[in-house]
N, C-alpha and C positions, 0 to 999 in steps of 0.2 A: 713571859715564857720561862725566863730564866727563874722565875719565882716557882712556877710549876715543877720544873725540873729539879730545883732545890728540895721542894716537899716531897717529890717521888723519892729521892735519894734518902731523904730523912726516914721516910716511911718503909722502903722496901729495900733500900741499899744493903744492909745487914743481911736480909734475907736472901738476896739474890747471889750474895758473896759466899754465902754458906752453901748455896745450892751449886754455884759453881765449884767451890772445893770439894763436895760429895761426889759431885759428877766425875771431876778428874780424878778424886782418890779411887772411887769403885770402878772406873774403866781402866786406869793405869795399872793397879794392881791385877785385875782380873786378866788384862792383856799379858802381863808378866808370867802369871800362874797358867795361863792357858798356852804360853809357847813352852813353859817347864814341861807340860803335859804333851804338847804338841809336836815338838822336835823330836822327841824318841819315836813317837808314832809314825811321823813323817820319814825319818831315817830308815825305820824298820820296813816300812811300806816300799820305800825305794830299793833296799838291798835284798829284801826277799822276792823280788819279781824276777820274772824270766830272763836269763841271760844276764843276771846281775851280780853282784859281789857274792851273796850267799842265798841262791834260789831256793826258796821254800814255798811250795804251791798252796800247802795247807795253811801256814801261818799267814799267807799273804792275802789268802781268800777270807780268812775269819777277821785280820785287821780291816780290810777293806769292807766287809759287812759292819763291822762295829762303826766305823767312820760314816759309812754312808746312812747309818740308821740314826747316828747322833745328828748328823746334818740336816736329816728329814723332818725332826720334831719342830714344829712351830716354837718360837721362844715363850709366847704367853702362855702356851700349854704346858712346857717343860717348867716354867716358873711355878705354877700351881701344883703341878704333878709331883714335884720332889720337894715340897714343903716339910714333910717329916724328915727327909734326909738332910735337908739344910738345917733345920732345928738341931738334928743330931750333930752336925758338923761345928756350928758356930753358936749353937744355943739358942738361936732366933731367926725368925724369918722376915724380920722387918729391918728398916734402915740400911745403911752402906754395907755391913757384913752379910745381912742376909740376902742382899743382891748378888753378891760376889759368888756365891757358889753355883748358881743356875747361870751365871755369866760365864765362868770359866768353863763349865760341862758344856754350854753350848759353843763356847768359841774353840774349844780343844780340838775336836774333829776338823773344822774348818782351817783352822792352823796346821794341821797333819797335811791337808791336801795342799795347802800354799808351801809347806816344807817340801813335800813330793814333788811338786812341780818346778820349784826352784833346783832342787838336786837334779831333777832330770834334764834340765837345760846346761847343766854342765858338760863341757866337751869330754868326749869318751877317750880323746888322744891323751888327755891330762891323766885319766885314771889309768890308761894302758903304759903310760910313761912312769907313773909311780909304782905299778906293778912291776916294771922291768927293772927297777931299782929296789927291788926287794921288798916294799913297802906291804904292811899287813893290813887288814880289813879295817881296822880301827884307825890305822894312821891314814889310810886314804880317806875315811868317812870325815875324821876331824881336820886333815890339813889339806886336803882336796876338795871334796865336796862341800863342806860348810864353809870353807874359807872361800871358795871360788863363787859362792852363791851368796855370799853375804850382803851385797847390794839388794839383790833380790828378796832376800829375807827381811833387810829393814823396811823397804817399801810393803812387804806383807804385813809387818807389824803395823805399819800406819793405817792401812786399809782395815786390819782386825780391829785396832783401837776405834776408827770411825765406825765399824760395825756395832762393837759394843757400846758406843756412844749411843746408837739409836736404841739399843735393846736397853740401855739403863733407863731412857724414857718410859718404855715400857713397864720396867720395873716399878717406875713410881706410881703405877696403879694400884700396886699392893704395899704402897708406904715405905718404898726403898730410899725415899729423899732424892735430891738433886734437882736439877733444872727441870727434867720431866715431870717430877712430883708437883714442882712450884707451878708449871704451865697447866696441870690438870686442875689443881686444886683452887688456882685463883682464876684461871681462864674459863675452864669448862664448868666447874662446880658454883663459883661465885662471880661469873659474868664480869671479872676485872681483866679486861682484854689489854689493858695497856702494861699489866704484869706479864702475862702470857706472851705479848710481842716481844718484850726486853728479854724474857726467857730464851724465845726462839732466836732472836739476835745474837745472844750470847753463844747459844749453841753453835750457829752458823760459823760465828768467828772461831771459835774453839776449834771447829773441825777444819777450817780452812788453814789455820794456823800448824795444826798437827800434820796435816797432810803435806804442806810445804816442808815443815821440819824433816819429815820423813824423806821426801825427795831429796832435801839439800844434805842430808846425812849421807843417803845412799850415793848420790854423786860424789861426795868427798871420798868415800871408801874406795868407789870405782876409779876415782882420780889416783888416789893412791896405788891401788893394785897396778895400774898401768904404768 
């Protein structure tokens, strides 16, 4: 048994290590960039809503439509449909770089809704108190809304990471690399189910670690806030 494991590691260990690294890189960077786009969108959706800090029905409606349309497009279709755009942005539609563009575009609308929901859960009394002290809208957004919703935003980031982790496996069907690509090439195309099984186990372990880490960070932030 030990000899079989040693031989498997010798044959596929480097491949699986590279796949794990590629999956983590494309997912983590895509999550970060999705939040760079999604946080402003979510904030605008919140503050332009009825009876909010800056009510603007037209802008709120347009942003809502953009977010809803972005969320409704299946990732595998988006992945193929924007290949010319992906090539324009990063110069290729393959590999880790080629996967990041559709991953970010797919995740940003989801992040916007997560941010909007997180901000909506902030106690309205805190906003009224800030306004009574003369805080402007920018100060209320940064020092009240975003600050008070930070634990929820962290948990949302973990959920986004996990969703993109699954999407990265789909991206493997068009040569994006990562564990999904390994599972497809070796398990589905070559019938090497042992490699596919290990790739799946690694994926499950990574998802559990990220979820636990996100919960731990959110709990620490909430504890310090209290």
